[in-house]
N, C-alpha and C positions, 0 to 999 in steps of 0.2 A: 160094654159100651164105654166110649171115651168121652170125657168132658173136656172141652177145648175153648179157649178164648182167642179170638182172631182180632188183631188190630185192623182198623179200617181207616183209609185215608183217600181223599179226593180233593182236587182243586180245579176240576173242569166240570161245570154243572153238578156240583157236589150233591146237593139235595136230591136231584133227580137220579143221579148215578148210584148213590148209596141206597135209595129206595128200590131201584131196579135190582141191584146186587142182592139185597135182602130177599126179594121175591124169588130170584134164581136160587139162592142158597137154601131157601125154605123147601124147595123141591128136592134137595139133595141130603139134607140133615134136619135134625130137630133143633129149632131155635128156642133157647130157654129164656134169653134176656138180651136186650140191647142197651148199651150205656147211653148216657147223654152225649151229645156231639159237642166238640170243642173247636173253636176257630183258632188256628195257630199260624204263625209266620213261617214261611218256607225256610228250610235248612239247606245250606250250601248255595243254591242259586236263589238270590233274593228277589230278582226282577221277574216275579210271576205272582199270580193271585195267591191269597192266603189259602191254607188247607182247612178242610173240615175233617176232624179226626174223632174216632171213638172206638168201640169194640163191641163184639157180639159173642155171647156165650152159647155154645152148642153142645149137643150130644150127637155122636156119630159112631157107627160100627167100623168106619174106615180107620186104617192104621195111619201113622204119621206120614209115610211116603205117599200113600194114596191121597190123603187129604191135601198135601202140598200140591200134588199134580192137579187135583180137582180145583183148587183155588186159582192156580195158574190158568186153567182152562176157562174159568169164569172171567178172570181179568182179560184174557185174550178175546173171548167171545164178546166182551163189552167194548173192545177196541183199544185196549191198552197198547201203547206204542213203546216197545222196548228198545227202539233204535236211538232214542234221545239220551241226554245226559242222565246219570244215575239219580240225581236229585231234582230232575226237571218236572214239569207239569204232568199230571196223570189223571185219567178219568176214574180209575179205581186202583187201590193198592191194598192187598190183603196179605197179612203176615201172621203166622201162628205165634202167639205170644206165650200162652200157657197150655201145657199138655198134662191133663190129669193132675192138676195142682202144682206142677213144677214149671218154673219159668224156663222157656226154651229160646227166648229172643233177648239177647243182651241189651237191646234198645230199651227194655223195661227199666233198666237201671239208670239210663242216661236221658230219657225223654219223659219229662214230667207229664205230658198229655197222655202218653201210653200208660204210665203207672197209674194215673188218676182214673182212666177208663177201666183198666183191669181191676183195680181195687174196688171201684164202684160195683163191679160184678161179683166180687168176693171169690175170686178164682184161685187164690194161692193158698196152699196148705202150709201152715207154720211147721217148722221142724221141731 
């Protein structure tokens, strides 16, 4: 079983979309814990609504490539528009941040909100 922390972000109907995503995710994996949600200013394109960010800690039998595919399917199923700019508005954004205690998303080191959410879930193994 793999223990994973997934970063969550949304700035389009964030409360509704994050709740919906968690319900969908619950049907695919075992949710262990959800972090507090943090309001953040957009990065890159500033003329858009603030984001709601957080993280969810899960257990899954899926391996990393399969989980990445599953998360993209959830995003797409919820209406994620990938045709817009990289840092544009989104209904849901799911990124694997920690895989079995190891940081796998470099944003952990540069984005305070992600680090705070991951640390709240206690998902990083010390060397």
